[in-house]
C-alpha angles and dihedrals in degrees: 000000000000115000118236094244096198089136098163096056092049091050092051092048091052121095117267095264131097095238092051093049092048092048094047090052094045090062086085093050108041137057133195138080119299090247091054093045090050089063091068107019133060114266094243091055092051091049088056090051089051090052090049090054092048089053091049092052092049091049095046092049097045116111091224090060090056089049094051091048089066089069092062114097114259090238089070100024091123087065095043093115091056092048092050092048092051092047089054088058089050092058093038088058093046092049096034097132090060092060107032132034091210118083110252094246091053092048094048091047089056090049092049090049090053090052092049090050090054097036094123091068098041119113112257092248089064103027096050093052099036098108091048091049092050092047089050090051088236095181094053102054098092102077101078133051089239090053092047091049088054091049092051091048092051093049090049091056094059094084134357090244090060092062095109090066089067093082098040091115084080090064092053093047094046095047105026096135092051094047093045093049089048091053093050090051098042107039099058089048090051092050092051090049092050091049090052090056089069128215118347090231090065093061120097119242 
């Protein structure tokens, strides 16, 4: 199964603590039950992973997600959830100041520092490429069409079956108003829902 890959949204929805940010990002890189993960990862990291999965379930089950998927070309409809998630990060980047008081480059620098601090526990697919990702400003690519096109191309290269994602920039460009309106409706609701969940430390693992 292809991970959602909307890294920026998950990092912003994490608590303002390095372990939470790392855990919320690792939700796209690790598998296994929380109990199994807790055998090899710090509890605070696992709680962030649990929060990431809760957010994914809320997003996947939301009626607006189903609506936005209809704007993805039928040739890649099986990947529509991935396209919608990535497009949300596009509009989050473009409207960043409305959702975070920190400038984007300051926020992403803090997130990269948290990952470097926890590098010893990162999966090899992330830890081994971390410096290259940071140098490439991997968390800041989403704000332009050129950056999104590059993101779609990179995702498409992961497996031959993902090839249809390569041209997903066409979906964004053809339906920009619908996607942008969907983001403005959905993301504030998602943030309120996450806040209502309470602290990550209160969740069972």
